[in-house]
C-alpha positions in Angstrom: 32.7 -26.7 -1.0 33.9 -30.1 -2.3 37.0 -30.2 -4.6 37.5 -32.9 -7.2 40.9 -33.0 -8.8 41.8 -35.2 -11.8 45.4 -36.0 -13.0 46.9 -38.3 -15.6 49.6 -40.4 -13.9 51.8 -43.3 -15.0 50.5 -46.7 -13.9 53.3 -47.1 -11.3 52.0 -44.0 -9.4 49.0 -46.1 -8.2 51.4 -47.9 -5.8 52.5 -44.5 -4.4 49.1 -43.1 -3.5 47.4 -42.8 -0.1 43.9 -43.9 0.8 42.7 -40.4 0.0 43.5 -40.9 -3.7 41.5 -43.3 -5.9 43.6 -44.2 -9.0 41.8 -45.6 -12.0 43.4 -47.0 -15.2 42.5 -45.5 -18.6 40.0 -47.6 -20.5 41.9 -47.3 -23.7 45.6 -47.2 -24.7 47.4 -44.3 -23.1 47.8 -41.2 -25.3 51.1 -40.5 -27.1 52.4 -37.1 -26.0 55.4 -35.3 -27.4 57.2 -33.2 -24.9 59.6 -30.3 -25.3 62.1 -29.4 -22.6 63.8 -26.0 -22.5 66.2 -24.6 -20.0 68.3 -21.5 -19.7 72.0 -21.7 -20.4 72.9 -20.0 -17.1 74.0 -22.1 -14.2 71.4 -24.6 -12.9 70.7 -26.2 -9.5 72.0 -29.6 -8.8 68.5 -31.0 -9.0 67.8 -29.5 -12.5 71.2 -30.7 -13.7 70.2 -34.2 -12.6 66.9 -34.0 -14.4 68.5 -32.8 -17.6 71.0 -35.6 -17.4 68.2 -38.2 -17.0 66.3 -36.7 -20.0 69.5 -36.7 -22.1 70.1 -40.4 -21.3 66.5 -41.3 -22.2 66.7 -39.4 -25.5 70.0 -41.0 -26.4 68.6 -44.5 -25.8 65.7 -43.9 -28.2 
């Protein structure tokens, strides 16, 4: 059985791929996607707190 996986990645991800991955750019403008991020109010891991901090910084700069 042969598997074929497809993923939409940002352009910079092409430089992070191995020879087993064949990145191709989109032929048209990239789609605009609205994202929603939710998290529980209970204590988070250090990693999740870091992600939430980065997201808050990005939203504040918009």
